[in-house]
C-alpha positions in Angstrom: 0.0 0.0 0.0 1.7 3.2 -1.2 1.2 6.3 0.9 2.9 9.6 1.5 4.5 11.2 4.6 1.6 13.7 4.7 -1.0 11.0 4.7 0.8 9.2 7.5 1.0 12.3 9.6 -2.7 13.2 9.0 -3.7 9.6 10.0 -2.0 10.1 13.4 -3.4 13.6 13.8 -6.9 12.2 13.1 -6.5 9.6 15.9 -5.5 12.5 18.2 -8.5 14.6 17.1 -6.2 17.3 15.9 -6.6 19.4 12.7 -5.0 17.9 9.6 -2.2 19.4 7.6 -2.3 20.3 3.9 0.7 20.5 1.5 0.7 24.3 1.9 0.4 24.3 5.7 2.8 21.4 6.3 6.0 23.5 6.8 4.2 25.9 9.2 2.9 23.3 11.6 3.0 24.0 15.4 2.7 22.2 18.6 1.2 18.7 18.4 1.4 18.7 14.6 5.2 19.3 14.7 5.6 16.6 17.3 3.6 14.1 15.2 5.8 14.9 12.2 8.9 14.0 14.2 7.3 10.9 15.7 6.3 9.6 12.3 9.9 10.1 11.0 11.3 8.3 14.1 8.9 5.4 13.7 9.8 5.0 10.0 13.5 5.0 10.8 13.1 2.5 13.6 11.0 0.2 11.4 13.5 0.4 8.6 16.4 -0.3 11.0 14.8 -3.3 12.7 13.8 -4.7 9.3 17.4 -4.4 8.0 18.8 -6.1 11.2 16.2 -8.9 10.8 17.2 -9.5 7.1 20.9 -9.5 8.0 20.3 -12.1 10.7 18.2 -14.3 8.5 20.8 -14.1 5.7 23.5 -15.2 8.1 21.5 -18.0 9.7 20.4 -19.4 6.3 24.0 -20.0 5.5 24.6 -22.2 8.5 24.9 -25.9 7.7 21.8 -28.0 8.0 21.5 -30.2 11.1 19.8 -32.9 9.2 18.8 -33.1 5.6 15.6 -31.0 5.1 15.6 -29.4 8.5 16.3 -25.7 9.2 18.8 -24.8 12.0 17.2 -24.3 15.4 18.4 -20.7 15.6 16.5 -19.8 12.5 13.3 -21.3 13.9 13.7 -19.1 17.0 14.3 -16.0 15.0 11.2 -16.6 12.8 9.1 -16.5 16.0 10.1 -12.9 16.7 7.5 -10.5 15.5 8.6 -7.4 13.6 
């Protein structure tokens, strides 16, 4: 689902019962609106970083030798249970 930064910020503002931002008023936000803009950026960064760490771990673990033919390593099974 493709979306824009402005849509994400407005979705959070709607949940907080705050007024939405438009493209023209986005740069002149104040108070809660500015805080929400910063929180959305932080959430996006944390999501991206945790996803990259997860992909690095799964790439490393898939290169481990198999314990038995047709079975995945136990560490990989533990990692797959972790929710992102």
